[in-house]
Gaussian input, Z-matrix of N, CA and C with variables (Angstrom, degrees):
# hf/3-21g

backbone

0 1
 N
 C     1     B1
 C     2     B2     1     A1
 N     3     B3     2     A2     1     D1
 C     4     B4     3     A3     2     D2
 C     5     B5     4     A4     3     D3
 N     6     B6     5     A5     4     D4
 C     7     B7     6     A6     5     D5
 C     8     B8     7     A7     6     D6
 N     9     B9     8     A8     7     D7
 C    10    B10     9     A9     8     D8
 C    11    B11    10    A10     9     D9
 N    12    B12    11    A11    10    D10
 C    13    B13    12    A12    11    D11
 C    14    B14    13    A13    12    D12
 N    15    B15    14    A14    13    D13
 C    16    B16    15    A15    14    D14
 C    17    B17    16    A16    15    D15
 N    18    B18    17    A17    16    D16
 C    19    B19    18    A18    17    D17
 C    20    B20    19    A19    18    D18
 N    21    B21    20    A20    19    D19
 C    22    B22    21    A21    20    D20
 C    23    B23    22    A22    21    D21
 N    24    B24    23    A23    22    D22
 C    25    B25    24    A24    23    D23
 C    26    B26    25    A25    24    D24
 N    27    B27    26    A26    25    D25
 C    28    B28    27    A27    26    D26
 C    29    B29    28    A28    27    D27
 N    30    B30    29    A29    28    D28
 C    31    B31    30    A30    29    D29
 C    32    B32    31    A31    30    D30
 N    33    B33    32    A32    31    D31
 C    34    B34    33    A33    32    D32
 C    35    B35    34    A34    33    D33
 N    36    B36    35    A35    34    D34
 C    37    B37    36    A36    35    D35
 C    38    B38    37    A37    36    D36
 N    39    B39    38    A38    37    D37
 C    40    B40    39    A39    38    D38
 C    41    B41    40    A40    39    D39
 N    42    B42    41    A41    40    D40
 C    43    B43    42    A42    41    D41
 C    44    B44    43    A43    42    D42
 N    45    B45    44    A44    43    D43
 C    46    B46    45    A45    44    D44
 C    47    B47    46    A46    45    D45
 N    48    B48    47    A47    46    D46
 C    49    B49    48    A48    47    D47
 C    50    B50    49    A49    48    D48
 N    51    B51    50    A50    49    D49
 C    52    B52    51    A51    50    D50
 C    53    B53    52    A52    51    D51
 N    54    B54    53    A53    52    D52
 C    55    B55    54    A54    53    D53
 C    56    B56    55    A55    54    D54
 N    57    B57    56    A56    55    D55
 C    58    B58    57    A57    56    D56
 C    59    B59    58    A58    57    D57
 N    60    B60    59    A59    58    D58
 C    61    B61    60    A60    59    D59
 C    62    B62    61    A61    60    D60
 N    63    B63    62    A62    61    D61
 C    64    B64    63    A63    62    D62
 C    65    B65    64    A64    63    D63
 N    66    B66    65    A65    64    D64
 C    67    B67    66    A66    65    D65
 C    68    B68    67    A67    66    D66
 N    69    B69    68    A68    67    D67
 C    70    B70    69    A69    68    D68
 C    71    B71    70    A70    69    D69
 N    72    B72    71    A71    70    D70
 C    73    B73    72    A72    71    D71
 C    74    B74    73    A73    72    D72
 N    75    B75    74    A74    73    D73
 C    76    B76    75    A75    74    D74
 C    77    B77    76    A76    75    D75
 N    78    B78    77    A77    76    D76
 C    79    B79    78    A78    77    D77
 C    80    B80    79    A79    78    D78
 N    81    B81    80    A80    79    D79
 C    82    B82    81    A81    80    D80
 C    83    B83    82    A82    81    D81
 N    84    B84    83    A83    82    D82
 C    85    B85    84    A84    83    D83
 C    86    B86    85    A85    84    D84
 N    87    B87    86    A86    85    D85
 C    88    B88    87    A87    86    D86
 C    89    B89    88    A88    87    D87
 N    90    B90    89    A89    88    D88
 C    91    B91    90    A90    89    D89
 C    92    B92    91    A91    90    D90
 N    93    B93    92    A92    91    D91
 C    94    B94    93    A93    92    D92
 C    95    B95    94    A94    93    D93
 N    96    B96    95    A95    94    D94
 C    97    B97    96    A96    95    D95
 C    98    B98    97    A97    96    D96
 N    99    B99    98    A98    97    D97
 C   100   B100    99    A99    98    D98
 C   101   B101   100   A100    99    D99
 N   102   B102   101   A101   100   D100
 C   103   B103   102   A102   101   D101
 C   104   B104   103   A103   102   D102
 N   105   B105   104   A104   103   D103
 C   106   B106   105   A105   104   D104
 C   107   B107   106   A106   105   D105
 N   108   B108   107   A107   106   D106
 C   109   B109   108   A108   107   D107
 C   110   B110   109   A109   108   D108
 N   111   B111   110   A110   109   D109
 C   112   B112   111   A111   110   D110
 C   113   B113   112   A112   111   D111
 N   114   B114   113   A113   112   D112
 C   115   B115   114   A114   113   D113
 C   116   B116   115   A115   114   D114
 N   117   B117   116   A116   115   D115
 C   118   B118   117   A117   116   D116
 C   119   B119   118   A118   117   D117
 N   120   B120   119   A119   118   D118
 C   121   B121   120   A120   119   D119
 C   122   B122   121   A121   120   D120
 N   123   B123   122   A122   121   D121
 C   124   B124   123   A123   122   D122
 C   125   B125   124   A124   123   D123
 N   126   B126   125   A125   124   D124
 C   127   B127   126   A126   125   D125
 C   128   B128   127   A127   126   D126
 N   129   B129   128   A128   127   D127
 C   130   B130   129   A129   128   D128
 C   131   B131   130   A130   129   D129
 N   132   B132   131   A131   130   D130
 C   133   B133   132   A132   131   D131
 C   134   B134   133   A133   132   D132
 N   135   B135   134   A134   133   D133
 C   136   B136   135   A135   134   D134
 C   137   B137   136   A136   135   D135
 N   138   B138   137   A137   136   D136
 C   139   B139   138   A138   137   D137
 C   140   B140   139   A139   138   D138
 N   141   B141   140   A140   139   D139
 C   142   B142   141   A141   140   D140
 C   143   B143   142   A142   141   D141
 N   144   B144   143   A143   142   D142
 C   145   B145   144   A144   143   D143
 C   146   B146   145   A145   144   D144
 N   147   B147   146   A146   145   D145
 C   148   B148   147   A147   146   D146
 C   149   B149   148   A148   147   D147
 N   150   B150   149   A149   148   D148
 C   151   B151   150   A150   149   D149
 C   152   B152   151   A151   150   D150
 N   153   B153   152   A152   151   D151
 C   154   B154   153   A153   152   D152
 C   155   B155   154   A154   153   D153
 N   156   B156   155   A155   154   D154
 C   157   B157   156   A156   155   D155
 C   158   B158   157   A157   156   D156
 N   159   B159   158   A158   157   D157
 C   160   B160   159   A159   158   D158
 C   161   B161   160   A160   159   D159
 N   162   B162   161   A161   160   D160
 C   163   B163   162   A162   161   D161
 C   164   B164   163   A163   162   D162
 N   165   B165   164   A164   163   D163
 C   166   B166   165   A165   164   D164
 C   167   B167   166   A166   165   D165
 N   168   B168   167   A167   166   D166
 C   169   B169   168   A168   167   D167
 C   170   B170   169   A169   168   D168
 N   171   B171   170   A170   169   D169
 C   172   B172   171   A171   170   D170
 C   173   B173   172   A172   171   D171
 N   174   B174   173   A173   172   D172
 C   175   B175   174   A174   173   D173
 C   176   B176   175   A175   174   D174
 N   177   B177   176   A176   175   D175
 C   178   B178   177   A177   176   D176
 C   179   B179   178   A178   177   D177
 N   180   B180   179   A179   178   D178
 C   181   B181   180   A180   179   D179
 C   182   B182   181   A181   180   D180
 N   183   B183   182   A182   181   D181
 C   184   B184   183   A183   182   D182
 C   185   B185   184   A184   183   D183
 N   186   B186   185   A185   184   D184
 C   187   B187   186   A186   185   D185
 C   188   B188   187   A187   186   D186
 N   189   B189   188   A188   187   D187
 C   190   B190   189   A189   188   D188
 C   191   B191   190   A190   189   D189
 N   192   B192   191   A191   190   D190
 C   193   B193   192   A192   191   D191
 C   194   B194   193   A193   192   D192
 N   195   B195   194   A194   193   D193
 C   196   B196   195   A195   194   D194
 C   197   B197   196   A196   195   D195
 N   198   B198   197   A197   196   D196
 C   199   B199   198   A198   197   D197
 C   200   B200   199   A199   198   D198
 N   201   B201   200   A200   199   D199
 C   202   B202   201   A201   200   D200
 C   203   B203   202   A202   201   D201
 N   204   B204   203   A203   202   D202
 C   205   B205   204   A204   203   D203
 C   206   B206   205   A205   204   D204
 N   207   B207   206   A206   205   D205
 C   208   B208   207   A207   206   D206
 C   209   B209   208   A208   207   D207
 N   210   B210   209   A209   208   D208
 C   211   B211   210   A210   209   D209
 C   212   B212   211   A211   210   D210
 N   213   B213   212   A212   211   D211
 C   214   B214   213   A213   212   D212
 C   215   B215   214   A214   213   D213
 N   216   B216   215   A215   214   D214
 C   217   B217   216   A216   215   D215
 C   218   B218   217   A217   216   D216
 N   219   B219   218   A218   217   D217
 C   220   B220   219   A219   218   D218
 C   221   B221   220   A220   219   D219
 N   222   B222   221   A221   220   D220
 C   223   B223   222   A222   221   D221
 C   224   B224   223   A223   222   D222
 N   225   B225   224   A224   223   D223
 C   226   B226   225   A225   224   D224
 C   227   B227   226   A226   225   D225
 N   228   B228   227   A227   226   D226
 C   229   B229   228   A228   227   D227
 C   230   B230   229   A229   228   D228
 N   231   B231   230   A230   229   D229
 C   232   B232   231   A231   230   D230
 C   233   B233   232   A232   231   D231
 N   234   B234   233   A233   232   D232
 C   235   B235   234   A234   233   D233
 C   236   B236   235   A235   234   D234
 N   237   B237   236   A236   235   D235
 C   238   B238   237   A237   236   D236
 C   239   B239   238   A238   237   D237
 N   240   B240   239   A239   238   D238
 C   241   B241   240   A240   239   D239
 C   242   B242   241   A241   240   D240
 N   243   B243   242   A242   241   D241
 C   244   B244   243   A243   242   D242
 C   245   B245   244   A244   243   D243
 N   246   B246   245   A245   244   D244
 C   247   B247   246   A246   245   D245
 C   248   B248   247   A247   246   D246
 N   249   B249   248   A248   247   D247
 C   250   B250   249   A249   248   D248
 C   251   B251   250   A250   249   D249
 N   252   B252   251   A251   250   D250
 C   253   B253   252   A252   251   D251
 C   254   B254   253   A253   252   D252
 N   255   B255   254   A254   253   D253
 C   256   B256   255   A255   254   D254
 C   257   B257   256   A256   255   D255
 N   258   B258   257   A257   256   D256
 C   259   B259   258   A258   257   D257
 C   260   B260   259   A259   258   D258
 N   261   B261   260   A260   259   D259
 C   262   B262   261   A261   260   D260
 C   263   B263   262   A262   261   D261
 N   264   B264   263   A263   262   D262
 C   265   B265   264   A264   263   D263
 C   266   B266   265   A265   264   D264
 N   267   B267   266   A266   265   D265
 C   268   B268   267   A267   266   D266
 C   269   B269   268   A268   267   D267
 N   270   B270   269   A269   268   D268
 C   271   B271   270   A270   269   D269
 C   272   B272   271   A271   270   D270
 N   273   B273   272   A272   271   D271
 C   274   B274   273   A273   272   D272
 C   275   B275   274   A274   273   D273
 N   276   B276   275   A275   274   D274
 C   277   B277   276   A276   275   D275
 C   278   B278   277   A277   276   D276
 N   279   B279   278   A278   277   D277
 C   280   B280   279   A279   278   D278
 C   281   B281   280   A280   279   D279
 N   282   B282   281   A281   280   D280
 C   283   B283   282   A282   281   D281
 C   284   B284   283   A283   282   D282
 N   285   B285   284   A284   283   D283
 C   286   B286   285   A285   284   D284
 C   287   B287   286   A286   285   D285
 N   288   B288   287   A287   286   D286
 C   289   B289   288   A288   287   D287
 C   290   B290   289   A289   288   D288
 N   291   B291   290   A290   289   D289
 C   292   B292   291   A291   290   D290
 C   293   B293   292   A292   291   D291
 N   294   B294   293   A293   292   D292
 C   295   B295   294   A294   293   D293
 C   296   B296   295   A295   294   D294
 N   297   B297   296   A296   295   D295
 C   298   B298   297   A297   296   D296
 C   299   B299   298   A298   297   D297
 N   300   B300   299   A299   298   D298
 C   301   B301   300   A300   299   D299
 C   302   B302   301   A301   300   D300
 N   303   B303   302   A302   301   D301
 C   304   B304   303   A303   302   D302
 C   305   B305   304   A304   303   D303
 N   306   B306   305   A305   304   D304
 C   307   B307   306   A306   305   D305
 C   308   B308   307   A307   306   D306
 N   309   B309   308   A308   307   D307
 C   310   B310   309   A309   308   D308
 C   311   B311   310   A310   309   D309
 N   312   B312   311   A311   310   D310
 C   313   B313   312   A312   311   D311
 C   314   B314   313   A313   312   D312
 N   315   B315   314   A314   313   D313
 C   316   B316   315   A315   314   D314
 C   317   B317   316   A316   315   D315
 N   318   B318   317   A317   316   D316
 C   319   B319   318   A318   317   D317
 C   320   B320   319   A319   318   D318
 N   321   B321   320   A320   319   D319
 C   322   B322   321   A321   320   D320
 C   323   B323   322   A322   321   D321
 N   324   B324   323   A323   322   D322
 C   325   B325   324   A324   323   D323
 C   326   B326   325   A325   324   D324
 N   327   B327   326   A326   325   D325
 C   328   B328   327   A327   326   D326
 C   329   B329   328   A328   327   D327
 N   330   B330   329   A329   328   D328
 C   331   B331   330   A330   329   D329
 C   332   B332   331   A331   330   D330
 N   333   B333   332   A332   331   D331
 C   334   B334   333   A333   332   D332
 C   335   B335   334   A334   333   D333
 N   336   B336   335   A335   334   D334
 C   337   B337   336   A336   335   D335
 C   338   B338   337   A337   336   D336
 N   339   B339   338   A338   337   D337
 C   340   B340   339   A339   338   D338
 C   341   B341   340   A340   339   D339

   B1=1.4502
   B2=1.5165
   B3=1.3281
   B4=1.4535
   B5=1.5146
   B6=1.3159
   B7=1.4523
   B8=1.5217
   B9=1.3241
   B10=1.4613
   B11=1.5192
   B12=1.3180
   B13=1.4727
   B14=1.5207
   B15=1.3243
   B16=1.4572
   B17=1.5222
   B18=1.3435
   B19=1.4639
   B20=1.5168
   B21=1.3226
   B22=1.4654
   B23=1.5206
   B24=1.3213
   B25=1.4667
   B26=1.5226
   B27=1.3307
   B28=1.4594
   B29=1.5228
   B30=1.3218
   B31=1.4661
   B32=1.5258
   B33=1.3343
   B34=1.4728
   B35=1.5268
   B36=1.3250
   B37=1.4725
   B38=1.5319
   B39=1.3150
   B40=1.4690
   B41=1.5249
   B42=1.3299
   B43=1.4669
   B44=1.5290
   B45=1.3260
   B46=1.4614
   B47=1.5319
   B48=1.3233
   B49=1.4673
   B50=1.5285
   B51=1.3441
   B52=1.4658
   B53=1.5284
   B54=1.3509
   B55=1.4650
   B56=1.5156
   B57=1.3272
   B58=1.4586
   B59=1.5112
   B60=1.3087
   B61=1.4651
   B62=1.5333
   B63=1.3155
   B64=1.4596
   B65=1.5219
   B66=1.3197
   B67=1.4569
   B68=1.5226
   B69=1.3111
   B70=1.4616
   B71=1.5214
   B72=1.3123
   B73=1.4647
   B74=1.5307
   B75=1.3264
   B76=1.4565
   B77=1.5267
   B78=1.3437
   B79=1.4652
   B80=1.5350
   B81=1.3081
   B82=1.4642
   B83=1.5246
   B84=1.3338
   B85=1.4665
   B86=1.5221
   B87=1.3294
   B88=1.4640
   B89=1.5175
   B90=1.3332
   B91=1.4567
   B92=1.5239
   B93=1.3293
   B94=1.4574
   B95=1.5261
   B96=1.3304
   B97=1.4597
   B98=1.5217
   B99=1.3255
   B100=1.4593
   B101=1.5242
   B102=1.3180
   B103=1.4628
   B104=1.5220
   B105=1.3373
   B106=1.4546
   B107=1.5140
   B108=1.3119
   B109=1.4669
   B110=1.5224
   B111=1.3209
   B112=1.4638
   B113=1.5267
   B114=1.3476
   B115=1.4655
   B116=1.5298
   B117=1.3382
   B118=1.4575
   B119=1.5154
   B120=1.3200
   B121=1.4676
   B122=1.5201
   B123=1.3081
   B124=1.4627
   B125=1.5215
   B126=1.3184
   B127=1.4613
   B128=1.5203
   B129=1.3212
   B130=1.4548
   B131=1.5146
   B132=1.3261
   B133=1.4620
   B134=1.5174
   B135=1.3136
   B136=1.4549
   B137=1.5164
   B138=1.3130
   B139=1.4683
   B140=1.5232
   B141=1.3327
   B142=1.4624
   B143=1.5247
   B144=1.3307
   B145=1.4684
   B146=1.5280
   B147=1.3361
   B148=1.4536
   B149=1.5211
   B150=1.3312
   B151=1.4516
   B152=1.5096
   B153=1.3158
   B154=1.4595
   B155=1.5203
   B156=1.3279
   B157=1.4544
   B158=1.5217
   B159=1.3292
   B160=1.4626
   B161=1.5224
   B162=1.3262
   B163=1.4610
   B164=1.5260
   B165=1.3292
   B166=1.4658
   B167=1.5248
   B168=1.3382
   B169=1.4739
   B170=1.5232
   B171=1.3233
   B172=1.4670
   B173=1.5186
   B174=1.3161
   B175=1.4627
   B176=1.5257
   B177=1.3110
   B178=1.4645
   B179=1.5221
   B180=1.3250
   B181=1.4573
   B182=1.5224
   B183=1.3198
   B184=1.4572
   B185=1.5250
   B186=1.3288
   B187=1.4634
   B188=1.5256
   B189=1.3145
   B190=1.4621
   B191=1.5182
   B192=1.3163
   B193=1.4581
   B194=1.5246
   B195=1.3296
   B196=1.4699
   B197=1.5322
   B198=1.3162
   B199=1.4659
   B200=1.5227
   B201=1.3155
   B202=1.4640
   B203=1.5217
   B204=1.3413
   B205=1.4578
   B206=1.5274
   B207=1.3194
   B208=1.4650
   B209=1.5221
   B210=1.3286
   B211=1.4611
   B212=1.5308
   B213=1.3196
   B214=1.4621
   B215=1.5249
   B216=1.3064
   B217=1.4667
   B218=1.5273
   B219=1.3320
   B220=1.4715
   B221=1.5305
   B222=1.3190
   B223=1.4789
   B224=1.5245
   B225=1.3337
   B226=1.4630
   B227=1.5234
   B228=1.3154
   B229=1.4696
   B230=1.5218
   B231=1.3432
   B232=1.4636
   B233=1.5268
   B234=1.3279
   B235=1.4688
   B236=1.5209
   B237=1.3093
   B238=1.4669
   B239=1.5298
   B240=1.3147
   B241=1.4576
   B242=1.5315
   B243=1.2871
   B244=1.4599
   B245=1.5324
   B246=1.3185
   B247=1.4595
   B248=1.5227
   B249=1.3209
   B250=1.4598
   B251=1.5202
   B252=1.3234
   B253=1.4665
   B254=1.5262
   B255=1.3143
   B256=1.4633
   B257=1.5220
   B258=1.3240
   B259=1.4742
   B260=1.5239
   B261=1.3225
   B262=1.4711
   B263=1.5250
   B264=1.3205
   B265=1.4550
   B266=1.5183
   B267=1.3106
   B268=1.4623
   B269=1.5205
   B270=1.2986
   B271=1.4597
   B272=1.5236
   B273=1.3366
   B274=1.4703
   B275=1.5265
   B276=1.3062
   B277=1.4562
   B278=1.5120
   B279=1.2968
   B280=1.4607
   B281=1.5246
   B282=1.2910
   B283=1.4586
   B284=1.5253
   B285=1.2951
   B286=1.4591
   B287=1.5203
   B288=1.3024
   B289=1.4466
   B290=1.5180
   B291=1.3075
   B292=1.4611
   B293=1.5139
   B294=1.2995
   B295=1.4591
   B296=1.5260
   B297=1.3176
   B298=1.4527
   B299=1.5210
   B300=1.2999
   B301=1.4569
   B302=1.5220
   B303=1.3111
   B304=1.4574
   B305=1.5226
   B306=1.3158
   B307=1.4659
   B308=1.5139
   B309=1.3133
   B310=1.4565
   B311=1.5329
   B312=1.3314
   B313=1.4648
   B314=1.5182
   B315=1.2980
   B316=1.4610
   B317=1.5273
   B318=1.3232
   B319=1.4575
   B320=1.5190
   B321=1.3179
   B322=1.4627
   B323=1.5271
   B324=1.3118
   B325=1.4648
   B326=1.5341
   B327=1.3352
   B328=1.4714
   B329=1.5334
   B330=1.3405
   B331=1.4740
   B332=1.5250
   B333=1.3496
   B334=1.4516
   B335=1.5264
   B336=1.3140
   B337=1.4591
   B338=1.5103
   B339=1.3381
   B340=1.4623
   B341=1.5049
   A1=108.26
   A2=116.45
   A3=119.68
   A4=113.23
   A5=118.65
   A6=120.55
   A7=113.24
   A8=114.97
   A9=121.66
   A10=112.86
   A11=118.37
   A12=120.38
   A13=111.42
   A14=117.26
   A15=120.36
   A16=111.64
   A17=117.06
   A18=120.04
   A19=109.80
   A20=116.95
   A21=121.30
   A22=111.09
   A23=116.74
   A24=119.85
   A25=111.86
   A26=116.76
   A27=120.04
   A28=113.88
   A29=117.91
   A30=119.19
   A31=112.16
   A32=117.99
   A33=120.63
   A34=111.88
   A35=120.29
   A36=118.87
   A37=113.09
   A38=117.27
   A39=121.20
   A40=109.42
   A41=116.74
   A42=121.48
   A43=110.00
   A44=116.81
   A45=120.58
   A46=112.23
   A47=117.51
   A48=121.02
   A49=110.64
   A50=116.20
   A51=121.25
   A52=111.87
   A53=116.67
   A54=120.03
   A55=114.48
   A56=117.42
   A57=121.00
   A58=111.97
   A59=115.07
   A60=121.76
   A61=108.40
   A62=115.70
   A63=121.61
   A64=107.02
   A65=116.25
   A66=121.29
   A67=109.22
   A68=116.26
   A69=121.13
   A70=108.06
   A71=115.26
   A72=121.74
   A73=110.99
   A74=115.91
   A75=123.08
   A76=107.75
   A77=117.37
   A78=119.19
   A79=112.62
   A80=115.30
   A81=121.22
   A82=108.41
   A83=115.73
   A84=120.00
   A85=111.51
   A86=116.32
   A87=119.31
   A88=109.91
   A89=116.19
   A90=121.66
   A91=106.15
   A92=116.65
   A93=121.90
   A94=110.84
   A95=115.22
   A96=120.55
   A97=109.94
   A98=114.45
   A99=121.51
   A100=106.97
   A101=116.13
   A102=121.89
   A103=112.39
   A104=115.63
   A105=120.88
   A106=115.89
   A107=117.73
   A108=120.90
   A109=109.94
   A110=115.05
   A111=120.68
   A112=108.55
   A113=115.67
   A114=119.11
   A115=112.98
   A116=117.72
   A117=118.20
   A118=111.63
   A119=114.86
   A120=121.72
   A121=109.40
   A122=116.21
   A123=122.07
   A124=106.88
   A125=116.26
   A126=121.56
   A127=108.61
   A128=115.48
   A129=120.03
   A130=108.81
   A131=115.04
   A132=117.41
   A133=109.24
   A134=113.27
   A135=120.42
   A136=114.15
   A137=114.50
   A138=120.87
   A139=111.59
   A140=117.75
   A141=120.37
   A142=111.63
   A143=116.53
   A144=122.86
   A145=111.30
   A146=115.47
   A147=121.52
   A148=109.46
   A149=117.25
   A150=121.14
   A151=112.27
   A152=116.23
   A153=122.25
   A154=107.44
   A155=116.29
   A156=121.18
   A157=110.23
   A158=115.17
   A159=121.91
   A160=106.99
   A161=115.93
   A162=121.43
   A163=110.22
   A164=115.12
   A165=121.07
   A166=108.92
   A167=116.77
   A168=119.11
   A169=113.30
   A170=117.62
   A171=121.94
   A172=108.09
   A173=116.48
   A174=122.47
   A175=107.58
   A176=116.92
   A177=122.31
   A178=107.64
   A179=116.95
   A180=121.02
   A181=110.01
   A182=115.16
   A183=121.75
   A184=109.75
   A185=115.67
   A186=121.17
   A187=112.56
   A188=117.20
   A189=120.35
   A190=110.39
   A191=115.84
   A192=122.40
   A193=112.17
   A194=116.65
   A195=120.41
   A196=110.74
   A197=117.44
   A198=119.82
   A199=111.85
   A200=117.19
   A201=120.35
   A202=111.31
   A203=117.17
   A204=120.37
   A205=114.37
   A206=118.22
   A207=120.28
   A208=113.64
   A209=117.85
   A210=120.16
   A211=113.46
   A212=117.77
   A213=120.13
   A214=114.83
   A215=117.45
   A216=119.90
   A217=110.76
   A218=117.70
   A219=119.24
   A220=109.68
   A221=116.73
   A222=121.14
   A223=111.73
   A224=117.75
   A225=120.30
   A226=111.97
   A227=117.03
   A228=121.64
   A229=110.64
   A230=116.72
   A231=119.36
   A232=112.22
   A233=117.80
   A234=120.88
   A235=112.05
   A236=117.09
   A237=121.40
   A238=113.26
   A239=116.41
   A240=120.28
   A241=112.85
   A242=114.22
   A243=122.80
   A244=110.92
   A245=117.09
   A246=122.06
   A247=113.61
   A248=117.81
   A249=120.30
   A250=110.91
   A251=117.97
   A252=120.95
   A253=111.05
   A254=116.69
   A255=120.38
   A256=109.90
   A257=117.25
   A258=121.90
   A259=111.73
   A260=116.57
   A261=120.38
   A262=111.54
   A263=116.96
   A264=120.97
   A265=114.54
   A266=117.13
   A267=120.20
   A268=111.76
   A269=114.46
   A270=121.51
   A271=107.45
   A272=117.09
   A273=118.36
   A274=111.19
   A275=115.50
   A276=120.79
   A277=111.15
   A278=114.49
   A279=120.50
   A280=109.31
   A281=115.74
   A282=121.11
   A283=108.75
   A284=116.12
   A285=120.57
   A286=109.12
   A287=115.01
   A288=120.55
   A289=107.99
   A290=116.36
   A291=121.25
   A292=109.05
   A293=115.45
   A294=120.68
   A295=107.13
   A296=116.12
   A297=121.57
   A298=107.67
   A299=116.39
   A300=120.95
   A301=108.93
   A302=116.00
   A303=121.20
   A304=108.94
   A305=116.66
   A306=121.21
   A307=109.71
   A308=115.37
   A309=118.74
   A310=111.79
   A311=116.51
   A312=121.89
   A313=108.08
   A314=116.43
   A315=120.34
   A316=109.71
   A317=114.53
   A318=119.69
   A319=112.16
   A320=115.26
   A321=119.99
   A322=110.71
   A323=117.29
   A324=121.12
   A325=111.80
   A326=115.79
   A327=120.23
   A328=112.29
   A329=115.23
   A330=122.52
   A331=111.97
   A332=115.13
   A333=120.55
   A334=109.81
   A335=116.46
   A336=121.06
   A337=109.55
   A338=115.28
   A339=120.02
   A340=109.88
   D1=136.68
   D2=174.78
   D3=132.72
   D4=-48.05
   D5=179.21
   D6=94.06
   D7=-168.91
   D8=-173.70
   D9=-63.28
   D10=-29.20
   D11=-179.64
   D12=-63.24
   D13=-22.72
   D14=178.46
   D15=-62.42
   D16=-30.45
   D17=176.74
   D18=-59.01
   D19=-50.23
   D20=-179.77
   D21=-64.38
   D22=-46.39
   D23=-177.90
   D24=-58.80
   D25=-32.85
   D26=-178.04
   D27=-88.35
   D28=-24.09
   D29=-179.21
   D30=-90.14
   D31=-23.25
   D32=-179.91
   D33=-57.35
   D34=-46.78
   D35=178.73
   D36=-60.90
   D37=-32.84
   D38=178.95
   D39=-67.06
   D40=-44.74
   D41=179.16
   D42=-62.94
   D43=-45.93
   D44=-178.35
   D45=-67.12
   D46=-36.23
   D47=177.85
   D48=-63.39
   D49=-31.22
   D50=179.14
   D51=-84.57
   D52=4.41
   D53=177.70
   D54=95.86
   D55=2.17
   D56=-179.91
   D57=-85.96
   D58=169.97
   D59=177.55
   D60=-127.20
   D61=144.75
   D62=177.05
   D63=-120.67
   D64=123.95
   D65=178.41
   D66=-110.73
   D67=140.60
   D68=174.34
   D69=-122.43
   D70=155.28
   D71=-177.72
   D72=52.72
   D73=41.47
   D74=178.24
   D75=-127.35
   D76=82.08
   D77=-175.86
   D78=-63.56
   D79=129.85
   D80=178.73
   D81=-82.81
   D82=127.33
   D83=178.86
   D84=-101.64
   D85=-17.96
   D86=-176.73
   D87=-163.83
   D88=144.89
   D89=170.06
   D90=-94.59
   D91=126.24
   D92=-175.56
   D93=-89.17
   D94=146.12
   D95=178.26
   D96=-132.45
   D97=158.15
   D98=175.76
   D99=-144.72
   D100=120.92
   D101=-179.29
   D102=55.00
   D103=39.38
   D104=175.46
   D105=84.01
   D106=4.11
   D107=-179.41
   D108=-122.01
   D109=143.75
   D110=177.72
   D111=-68.51
   D112=133.90
   D113=-176.88
   D114=-134.29
   D115=-4.70
   D116=-179.16
   D117=174.37
   D118=-170.76
   D119=177.69
   D120=-136.00
   D121=154.27
   D122=171.78
   D123=-107.40
   D124=123.04
   D125=178.08
   D126=-110.52
   D127=155.41
   D128=176.55
   D129=-106.57
   D130=147.41
   D131=179.55
   D132=-137.87
   D133=147.41
   D134=174.36
   D135=67.54
   D136=-179.80
   D137=-177.73
   D138=-72.07
   D139=-19.26
   D140=179.49
   D141=-79.70
   D142=-11.88
   D143=-178.25
   D144=58.62
   D145=33.36
   D146=178.19
   D147=-61.17
   D148=133.86
   D149=179.39
   D150=-86.78
   D151=134.03
   D152=176.46
   D153=-123.90
   D154=127.27
   D155=179.95
   D156=-90.55
   D157=131.42
   D158=178.37
   D159=-122.87
   D160=124.25
   D161=-176.83
   D162=-107.45
   D163=145.09
   D164=-179.52
   D165=-156.78
   D166=154.57
   D167=178.82
   D168=-72.43
   D169=-23.54
   D170=179.64
   D171=-132.53
   D172=130.02
   D173=177.74
   D174=-120.29
   D175=128.15
   D176=177.96
   D177=-116.67
   D178=121.90
   D179=178.02
   D180=-96.09
   D181=128.64
   D182=174.78
   D183=-113.63
   D184=22.76
   D185=-176.12
   D186=-86.57
   D187=-3.87
   D188=-177.04
   D189=92.89
   D190=159.01
   D191=-176.33
   D192=-59.50
   D193=-51.91
   D194=-176.20
   D195=-62.34
   D196=-51.89
   D197=-177.78
   D198=-61.03
   D199=-40.03
   D200=-179.15
   D201=-64.58
   D202=-50.73
   D203=-172.82
   D204=-87.10
   D205=-23.97
   D206=-178.65
   D207=-102.78
   D208=-20.88
   D209=-175.09
   D210=-116.38
   D211=-42.08
   D212=-169.20
   D213=-95.64
   D214=-38.85
   D215=179.15
   D216=-77.75
   D217=145.79
   D218=173.07
   D219=-61.34
   D220=143.59
   D221=-177.63
   D222=-58.01
   D223=-34.25
   D224=-179.64
   D225=-63.64
   D226=-27.22
   D227=178.35
   D228=-88.53
   D229=-49.19
   D230=-176.05
   D231=-65.23
   D232=-29.08
   D233=-179.28
   D234=-63.16
   D235=-24.55
   D236=-179.33
   D237=-83.35
   D238=-9.84
   D239=-173.38
   D240=-89.38
   D241=144.69
   D242=173.14
   D243=-57.84
   D244=-34.06
   D245=-174.84
   D246=-71.43
   D247=-21.22
   D248=179.61
   D249=-62.93
   D250=-40.39
   D251=177.55
   D252=-64.34
   D253=-36.82
   D254=177.57
   D255=-63.86
   D256=-40.67
   D257=-179.34
   D258=-59.52
   D259=-36.14
   D260=-177.78
   D261=-62.72
   D262=-27.88
   D263=-179.58
   D264=-91.69
   D265=-2.50
   D266=-177.81
   D267=-79.43
   D268=145.26
   D269=173.48
   D270=-123.74
   D271=148.81
   D272=179.05
   D273=-55.47
   D274=140.21
   D275=179.84
   D276=-126.78
   D277=-179.33
   D278=179.79
   D279=-75.92
   D280=140.05
   D281=174.99
   D282=-88.40
   D283=165.50
   D284=178.28
   D285=-121.31
   D286=151.32
   D287=177.86
   D288=-145.61
   D289=136.98
   D290=176.24
   D291=-104.80
   D292=140.60
   D293=175.12
   D294=-124.61
   D295=125.59
   D296=178.12
   D297=-106.94
   D298=122.24
   D299=-177.11
   D300=-122.37
   D301=127.85
   D302=175.56
   D303=-106.52
   D304=131.90
   D305=-179.70
   D306=-126.45
   D307=149.01
   D308=-179.15
   D309=-102.54
   D310=16.78
   D311=174.53
   D312=-135.53
   D313=160.73
   D314=179.51
   D315=-78.59
   D316=163.45
   D317=176.39
   D318=-59.75
   D319=-35.81
   D320=178.09
   D321=-65.85
   D322=-44.13
   D323=178.99
   D324=-63.57
   D325=-33.25
   D326=179.47
   D327=-86.32
   D328=-2.63
   D329=-179.74
   D330=58.20
   D331=44.14
   D332=177.44
   D333=-79.57
   D334=141.38
   D335=177.45
   D336=-83.19
   D337=146.98
   D338=178.69
   D339=-86.69

């Protein structure tokens, strides 16, 4: 019971116990670099879209290949990557979504079709 959000709810304490931070509703506008290495992210906050820089020794992007290499990384960095050439050949595709539904009656009782 719970659905996909349970993954986040259960892994957040593990990340925080290890000294990490988890931010929600903090859209990343840019991946920051220093001397050719990723060192943080810039997030926007509030209606003013003020940028706040957050630095960390490890940055994990969950924005997808195209968004990471074509939108978030500086071009001087992404141009050096093998993945940039792959991005050029990508075309938009269908997204996926999971829906978890709990019912307190059987399919037969609800007259669901097979």
